[in-house]
Structures are given as structure tokens and as C-alpha cells.
C-alpha positions as CSV (number, residue, x, y, z in Angstrom):
1,X,-29.2,-22.3,5.1
2,X,-28.9,-19.1,7.2
3,X,-25.1,-19.4,7.3
4,X,-24.9,-19.9,3.6
5,X,-27.1,-16.9,3.0
6,X,-24.9,-14.8,5.2
7,X,-21.8,-16.0,3.4
8,X,-23.4,-15.0,0.1
9,X,-24.2,-11.6,1.4
10,X,-20.6,-11.1,2.6
11,X,-19.1,-12.1,-0.7
12,X,-21.7,-10.0,-2.6
13,X,-20.9,-7.0,-0.5
14,X,-17.2,-7.5,-1.3
15,X,-17.9,-7.8,-5.0
16,X,-20.0,-4.7,-5.0
17,X,-17.3,-2.9,-3.1
18,X,-14.8,-3.7,-5.8
19,X,-17.2,-2.6,-8.6
20,X,-17.5,0.8,-6.9
21,X,-14.1,1.5,-5.5
22,X,-12.0,-0.3,-8.2
23,X,-14.3,-0.5,-11.3
24,X,-15.6,3.0,-11.2
25,X,-12.9,4.8,-9.2
26,X,-10.0,3.1,-11.0
27,X,-10.6,1.0,-14.1
28,X,-13.1,3.3,-15.8
29,X,-10.4,5.8,-16.4
30,X,-8.7,3.4,-18.8
31,X,-11.9,3.2,-20.8
32,X,-12.3,7.0,-20.9
33,X,-8.7,7.9,-21.6
34,X,-9.0,7.9,-25.4
35,X,-12.3,9.7,-25.3
36,X,-10.8,12.4,-23.0
37,X,-7.8,12.7,-25.3
38,X,-10.1,13.3,-28.3
39,X,-12.6,15.6,-26.7
40,X,-11.1,17.1,-23.5
41,X,-7.6,18.0,-24.7
42,X,-5.8,15.4,-22.6
43,X,-2.4,14.5,-23.9
44,X,-0.6,11.1,-23.7
45,X,1.8,12.4,-21.0
46,X,-1.1,14.1,-19.3
47,X,-2.9,10.8,-19.3
48,X,0.2,9.2,-17.7
49,X,0.3,11.8,-15.0
50,X,-3.3,11.4,-14.1
51,X,-2.8,7.6,-13.9
52,X,0.2,8.2,-11.6
53,X,-1.9,10.6,-9.4
54,X,-4.5,7.8,-9.1
55,X,-1.9,5.3,-8.0
56,X,-0.3,7.8,-5.6
57,X,-3.8,8.0,-4.0
58,X,-3.9,4.2,-4.0
59,X,-0.5,4.1,-2.3
60,X,-1.7,6.6,0.3
61,X,-4.8,4.5,1.0
62,X,-2.7,1.4,1.4
63,X,-0.4,3.3,3.8
64,X,-3.4,4.4,5.8
65,X,-4.8,0.8,5.9
66,X,-1.5,-0.6,7.0
67,X,-1.1,1.9,9.8
68,X,-4.5,1.6,11.3
69,X,-5.0,-1.1,13.8
70,X,-8.6,-0.4,14.7
71,X,-10.7,-2.6,12.6
72,X,-13.9,-0.7,13.5
73,X,-12.4,2.4,12.0
74,X,-11.4,0.6,8.9
75,X,-15.0,-0.6,8.5
76,X,-16.3,3.0,8.5
77,X,-13.5,4.1,6.3
78,X,-14.6,1.6,3.7
79,X,-18.0,3.2,3.8
80,X,-16.5,6.6,3.3
81,X,-14.7,5.3,0.2
82,X,-17.9,4.1,-1.3
83,X,-19.3,7.7,-1.1
84,X,-16.1,9.3,-2.3
85,X,-16.0,7.0,-5.4
86,X,-19.4,8.4,-6.4
87,X,-18.5,12.0,-5.7
88,X,-15.2,12.0,-7.5
89,X,-16.8,10.6,-10.6
90,X,-19.4,13.4,-10.6
91,X,-16.7,16.0,-10.0
92,X,-14.7,14.9,-13.1
93,X,-17.3,16.6,-15.3
94,X,-17.0,19.9,-13.6
95,X,-13.6,20.9,-14.9
96,X,-11.0,20.4,-17.6
97,X,-8.2,21.6,-15.5
98,X,-5.5,18.8,-15.3
99,X,-4.5,19.8,-11.7
100,X,-8.1,19.5,-10.6
101,X,-8.4,16.2,-12.4
102,X,-5.2,15.0,-10.8
103,X,-6.6,15.8,-7.3
104,X,-9.8,13.9,-8.1
105,X,-7.9,10.9,-9.5
106,X,-5.7,10.9,-6.3
107,X,-8.8,10.8,-4.1
108,X,-10.3,8.0,-6.3
109,X,-7.1,6.1,-5.9
110,X,-7.4,6.2,-2.1
111,X,-10.9,4.8,-2.6
112,X,-9.6,1.9,-4.7
113,X,-7.5,0.7,-1.7
114,X,-10.8,0.2,0.2
115,X,-11.9,-2.6,-2.2
116,X,-8.6,-4.3,-2.5
117,X,-7.2,-3.9,1.0
118,X,-9.8,-3.0,3.6
119,X,-12.7,-5.0,2.2
120,X,-10.4,-8.0,1.5
121,X,-9.2,-7.9,5.1
122,X,-12.7,-7.6,6.6
123,X,-14.0,-10.5,4.4
124,X,-11.0,-12.8,5.1
125,X,-11.3,-12.1,8.8
126,X,-15.0,-13.0,8.7
127,X,-14.2,-16.2,6.8
128,X,-11.6,-17.3,9.2
129,X,-13.8,-16.5,12.2
130,X,-16.6,-18.6,10.8
131,X,-14.4,-21.5,9.9
132,X,-14.7,-21.1,6.1
133,X,-11.9,-21.7,3.7
134,X,-9.6,-18.6,3.8
135,X,-9.6,-17.8,0.1
136,X,-10.4,-14.6,-1.7
137,X,-11.2,-15.9,-5.2
138,X,-14.9,-15.2,-5.0
139,X,-14.3,-11.7,-3.7
140,X,-11.7,-10.9,-6.4
141,X,-14.1,-12.0,-9.1
142,X,-15.6,-8.6,-8.4
143,X,-12.6,-7.0,-10.1
144,X,-13.3,-8.8,-13.3
145,X,-17.0,-8.1,-13.0
146,X,-16.2,-4.4,-12.4
147,X,-14.4,-4.3,-15.8
148,X,-17.3,-6.1,-17.5
149,X,-19.9,-3.8,-16.1
150,X,-18.1,-0.6,-16.7
151,X,-17.2,-1.7,-20.2
152,X,-20.8,-2.5,-21.1
153,X,-21.9,0.8,-19.7
154,X,-19.2,2.6,-21.7
155,X,-20.3,0.8,-24.9
156,X,-24.0,1.6,-24.2
157,X,-23.3,5.2,-23.6
158,X,-21.2,5.4,-26.8
159,X,-24.2,3.9,-28.6
160,X,-26.2,6.8,-27.3
161,X,-23.5,9.3,-28.5
162,X,-22.6,10.3,-25.0
163,X,-19.7,12.6,-24.5
164,X,-16.9,12.1,-21.9
165,X,-18.8,14.1,-19.3
166,X,-22.0,12.0,-19.7
167,X,-19.9,8.9,-19.4
168,X,-18.6,10.0,-16.0
169,X,-22.1,10.8,-14.8
170,X,-23.3,7.4,-15.9
171,X,-20.5,5.8,-14.0
172,X,-21.4,7.8,-10.9
173,X,-25.0,6.6,-11.1
174,X,-23.8,3.0,-11.4
175,X,-21.5,3.4,-8.4
176,X,-24.3,4.9,-6.3
177,X,-26.6,2.0,-7.0
178,X,-24.0,-0.8,-6.5
179,X,-22.7,0.8,-3.3
180,X,-26.0,0.0,-1.5
181,X,-25.4,-3.7,-0.9
182,X,-21.7,-3.0,-0.2
183,X,-22.8,-0.6,2.5
184,X,-25.5,-2.8,4.0
185,X,-23.8,-6.3,3.9
186,X,-20.0,-5.7,4.5
187,X,-19.3,-7.6,7.7
188,X,-18.6,-5.5,10.8
189,X,-15.3,-6.8,12.4
190,X,-17.2,-7.7,15.6
191,X,-19.9,-9.6,13.8
192,X,-20.2,-13.2,15.2
193,X,-17.1,-12.6,17.3
194,X,-17.7,-15.7,19.4
195,X,-18.4,-18.1,16.6
196,X,-14.9,-19.2,15.9
197,X,-11.3,-19.1,16.9
198,X,-8.9,-16.8,15.1
199,X,-5.7,-18.6,14.2
200,X,-2.4,-17.4,15.6
201,X,-0.2,-15.2,13.4
202,X,2.5,-17.1,11.6
203,X,4.8,-14.5,10.1
204,X,7.4,-15.3,7.4
205,X,11.1,-14.4,7.6
206,X,12.4,-11.0,6.7
207,X,14.2,-12.6,3.6
208,X,10.9,-13.9,2.4
209,X,9.2,-10.6,2.9
210,X,11.9,-8.7,0.9
211,X,11.8,-11.2,-2.0
212,X,8.0,-11.3,-2.0
213,X,7.7,-7.5,-2.1
214,X,10.3,-7.3,-4.9
215,X,8.3,-9.9,-6.9
216,X,5.0,-8.1,-6.2
217,X,6.6,-4.8,-7.4
218,X,7.3,-6.4,-10.7
219,X,3.7,-7.6,-11.0
220,X,2.4,-4.2,-10.2
221,X,4.5,-2.6,-13.0
222,X,3.2,-5.1,-15.6
223,X,-0.4,-4.7,-14.4
224,X,-0.5,-0.9,-14.4
225,X,0.9,-0.4,-17.9
226,X,-1.5,-2.7,-19.6
227,X,-4.6,-1.9,-17.5
228,X,-4.1,1.9,-18.0
229,X,-3.1,2.0,-21.7
230,X,-4.6,-1.1,-23.3
231,X,-7.7,0.7,-24.7
232,X,-5.5,3.5,-26.1
233,X,-3.1,0.9,-27.5
234,X,-5.8,-0.9,-29.4
235,X,-7.4,2.3,-30.6
236,X,-4.1,3.4,-32.1
237,X,-3.6,0.1,-34.0
238,X,-4.4,0.3,-37.7
239,X,-7.5,-1.7,-38.4
240,X,-8.5,-2.0,-34.7
241,X,-10.1,1.4,-34.1
242,X,-13.3,1.0,-32.2
243,X,-12.2,-2.3,-30.6
244,X,-10.7,-0.8,-27.4
245,X,-13.9,-1.2,-25.3
246,X,-14.3,-4.8,-26.5
247,X,-10.7,-5.5,-25.5
248,X,-11.3,-4.2,-22.0
249,X,-14.5,-6.2,-21.8
250,X,-12.5,-9.4,-22.7
251,X,-10.1,-8.6,-19.9
252,X,-13.0,-8.5,-17.5
253,X,-14.5,-11.7,-18.8
254,X,-11.1,-13.5,-18.3
255,X,-10.5,-11.9,-14.9
256,X,-13.9,-12.8,-13.4
257,X,-13.3,-16.5,-12.9
258,X,-9.5,-16.2,-12.8
259,X,-9.0,-15.9,-9.0
260,X,-11.2,-18.9,-8.4
261,X,-9.3,-21.0,-10.9
262,X,-5.9,-19.9,-9.6
263,X,-7.1,-20.7,-6.0
264,X,-7.6,-24.3,-7.2
265,X,-4.3,-24.4,-8.9
266,X,-2.6,-23.1,-5.8
267,X,-4.1,-25.8,-3.7
268,X,-2.4,-28.4,-5.9
269,X,0.9,-26.6,-6.6
270,X,1.4,-24.2,-3.8
271,X,1.1,-20.4,-3.9
272,X,4.6,-19.7,-5.3
273,X,4.5,-22.1,-8.2
274,X,1.0,-20.8,-9.1
275,X,2.3,-17.3,-9.0
276,X,5.3,-18.2,-11.2
277,X,3.0,-19.6,-13.8
278,X,0.8,-16.5,-13.6
279,X,3.7,-14.2,-14.1
280,X,5.0,-16.0,-17.2
281,X,1.5,-15.9,-18.8
282,X,1.0,-12.3,-17.8
283,X,4.3,-11.3,-19.5
284,X,3.1,-13.1,-22.7
285,X,-0.1,-11.2,-22.6
286,X,1.7,-7.9,-22.2
287,X,4.1,-8.4,-25.1
288,X,1.8,-10.1,-27.6
289,X,0.3,-6.8,-29.1
290,X,3.8,-5.7,-30.0
291,X,4.7,-8.9,-31.8
292,X,1.4,-9.2,-33.6
293,X,-1.2,-6.4,-34.1
294,X,-4.0,-8.6,-35.5
295,X,-7.4,-8.7,-33.8
296,X,-6.9,-12.4,-32.8
297,X,-3.5,-11.6,-31.1
298,X,-5.2,-8.7,-29.2
299,X,-8.0,-11.0,-28.1
300,X,-5.5,-13.6,-26.8
301,X,-3.4,-10.9,-25.1
302,X,-6.5,-9.6,-23.3
303,X,-7.5,-13.0,-22.2
304,X,-4.0,-13.8,-20.9
305,X,-3.7,-10.5,-19.1
306,X,-7.2,-10.6,-17.7
307,X,-6.7,-14.2,-16.6
308,X,-3.5,-13.5,-14.6
309,X,-3.3,-10.0,-13.2
310,X,-6.0,-10.5,-10.6
311,X,-4.7,-13.9,-9.8
312,X,-1.4,-12.3,-8.8
313,X,-3.3,-10.0,-6.4
314,X,-5.6,-12.6,-5.0
315,X,-2.8,-15.2,-4.4
316,X,-0.5,-12.7,-2.7
317,X,-3.1,-11.1,-0.5
318,X,-4.4,-14.6,0.5
319,X,-0.9,-15.5,1.5
320,X,-0.7,-12.3,3.5
321,X,-3.9,-13.2,5.3
322,X,-2.7,-16.7,6.1
323,X,0.5,-15.2,7.7
324,X,-1.5,-12.7,9.8
325,X,-5.1,-13.9,10.3
326,X,-5.6,-11.7,13.4
327,X,-5.4,-8.6,11.3
328,X,-5.1,-9.5,7.6
329,X,-5.3,-5.9,6.2
330,X,-2.0,-5.0,8.0
331,X,0.3,-7.3,6.1
332,X,-1.9,-7.0,2.9
333,X,-1.2,-3.2,3.1
334,X,2.6,-3.8,3.5
335,X,2.7,-6.1,0.5
336,X,0.6,-3.7,-1.5
337,X,3.0,-0.9,-0.9
338,X,5.4,-2.6,-3.3
339,X,2.6,-3.2,-5.8
340,X,1.5,0.4,-5.5
341,X,5.0,1.9,-5.8
342,X,5.2,0.3,-9.3
343,X,1.9,1.7,-10.2
344,X,3.1,5.2,-9.3
345,X,6.4,4.8,-11.2
346,X,5.2,3.1,-14.4
347,X,2.5,5.3,-16.1
348,X,4.6,8.5,-16.6
349,X,7.6,7.0,-18.4
350,X,5.2,4.8,-20.4
351,X,3.3,7.9,-21.5
352,X,6.5,9.8,-22.4
353,X,7.9,6.8,-24.3
354,X,4.6,6.7,-26.3
355,X,4.9,10.4,-27.2
356,X,8.5,10.1,-28.2
357,X,8.3,6.9,-30.3
358,X,4.7,7.4,-31.5
359,X,3.6,4.1,-30.0
360,X,3.6,2.0,-26.8
361,X,5.9,-0.8,-28.1
362,X,9.0,0.3,-26.0
363,X,6.8,0.7,-22.9
364,X,5.3,-2.8,-23.3
365,X,8.8,-4.4,-23.8
366,X,9.9,-2.7,-20.6
367,X,6.8,-3.8,-18.8
368,X,7.1,-7.5,-19.9
369,X,10.8,-7.5,-19.0
370,X,10.1,-6.3,-15.5
371,X,7.4,-8.9,-15.0
372,X,9.9,-11.6,-16.0
373,X,12.3,-10.2,-13.5
374,X,9.6,-10.9,-11.0
375,X,9.9,-14.6,-11.8
376,X,13.5,-14.5,-10.7
377,X,12.5,-13.3,-7.3
378,X,9.8,-16.0,-7.1
379,X,12.3,-18.7,-7.9
380,X,14.4,-17.3,-5.1
381,X,11.4,-17.7,-2.8
382,X,11.0,-21.3,-3.9
383,X,14.6,-21.9,-2.6
384,X,13.6,-20.7,0.8
385,X,12.2,-22.9,3.5
386,X,8.8,-21.2,3.7
387,X,5.3,-22.3,4.8
388,X,3.8,-20.5,1.7
389,X,5.3,-22.9,-0.9
């Protein structure tokens, strides 16, 4: 019973960490983008630049996580990211200068790497050390929950006629509260050090790494375009004004159980075949709003996207942890560099294309096409003799 309670606390700490460092420091910007465009003078291209600044910060955080070998230092760095997620949200209300906003989004992006990379590594290491199944599905349910919670808070504040500044402050309060269990229960890397044996590292070939990073880049491109602009896309669609928050909520509802479901699929099919299916469904979710702008099509799109984007992250990072159980965050960071590079590249051209054409259609076609290119790399991986298939 004590072991199960401890396991619950570890998972709960990871979920709370994702709500703070990913939900507030990352996803909340997508919700507030249309509001800031209406009330704070933010343009479409400016919105794209701020998203890119956020992902440049994320990339920097990933590089830092990949370069650090001291797990104790990573543990305390994760705590610092919890605090910075709160502080950067508060600071967003203190200016309307886009350079200052970009700096704050950059710092918030660094924080997001704490939930996805450092916390994932600490939790996976704890699971392996205590002879639990080395899967991150429960942890990554926190990403979906973070979307649900921030969306509900956003809608509540809208109902109270809150402006964009009050929205950011409400998010900061949420982050402060939720960071408490993340701070208290995240497992220290030395916790229970003698309770289990850590498996030997089992690294893949260089060819496998290259193809996997290429495929993961494509997933990152598809993820960032939809996750950043989906609320604005819906708000711009005739007859769907006011439904952007609902759409984001649906993405969160689909994402919450997705990683657990795809974990089970991967047990039966293998990681790569599961990823291949997830990529195809994600591309369908991205392109559907272009093909059909009805509310039902948008709902299906949100469910498809939400049900697959976090699965791609969870499956790839779990694979990374299986290859390097002694220090999971190291290879997780290396893989995430590819994912993060796409997140830096994608928002700016998508924003400019939206300004030029007056809609996001071209950007969505491009995004879906790049995700489908990722399936080509995955099929190449299936042809390799790899322990991950």
C-alpha cells in the first residue's frame, strides 16, 4: 500500500509539473492569442514571433537538459522552472512591448522543457529503479489535463469579463497552487537508490537515430502549428466565433487518456507501428478544418489532433528511456532537439502566410504534408533491424 501511495505521488507530481510548466507556460498562450490580438495590439506575424520565441526557449531548455549529467542538478532545475512559470505569467501583464513579451515567452519556453524532459526523466528513472513498467502514459496525461484546466479557467474568466491581463494573472495563481505538489513529491534521483537495479543502456544505431530525429522533426512541425493557432483558426471561421476555447478544451479531453491508450497499442504493435498510425491520424486532424469548416468537422479535428500529438511525444520519449535507462533525460533531450527545431521554424512562416492569404489554409496544408513526410521516415525505420519495433 505504501509503495502504491508513493507511486501515485510520483505520477501526481509529474502531472502537476506538466500543468505548470507546459499548461501555463506554454499552452495558455494559444488560448490568449486571439484576446491579445483584439485588445493588446498583437498582430498575426507578431503572434508567430512570440510563439517562435517560446519554442526557442524550449530548445534552449532541451539543450541544457541534454548537456547536464548531474541528475541532482536537474532535480533542482526543475524546481526553478516551477517558480519561473509563475513569475513569467505575472510579468506578461506589466508591458505591451513585444520585445519584452518575446523575452518572457523565451523564459517560459525554457520552463516547458522541465515538464517534458527533466520531469519525464526523473519519473522514468524512478519507475525503472522500483521495478515498475517503464511507460510515461500516466505522466503525459498531465499535458491533456493542463489544456483542460487552462481552457476551463479561460472560459470562467471570460464569463467574468476578464481582460487579457486578468487572464494572465489568473493563470499565475493557478500555476502557484499546482506547483506545490510538484515541488513536494517529484522524486529526487537518489530516492530509493538501493531498491532496484538500473538496466544497462542499449543504444540504437546511428542510422536509427537519424531517421527517428527526422520523423520527430515532422511531428513537431505538425504539433506546433495546430497547438499555437487552432484557437485563432476557429475564431476566424464564419459561424464559429466564440468556439475557440471549446475547441482547445476538446483537444485536452482527447489528449488526457491518449498516452495511456497508445501505450497499450504500442505493447501489441510495437512503438514504430503505433507511431505510424498516430502520424496519419494527426495529419487528418490538421487538414480537416481546411476541407470542412463546420462545427462537427472542427470537433473531429480537435479530437484527432488531441488524441495523437501527445502520443507521439510519449511514445518517442519512452523509447528514448528504454535505450538509455541510466540517464533517460539525456537521449530524451537529444530527440527533443529535432522536435524543438520544428517548433522554432514553423510558427513564423505560418503567421506570415496567414497575413498574406487572409487565412491559415496554406499553413495547414504545409503542416499536414510535413507530418506525412514523417511517415516516410518511420517506414524507413521499420525496415531497420531495431529493438524498438
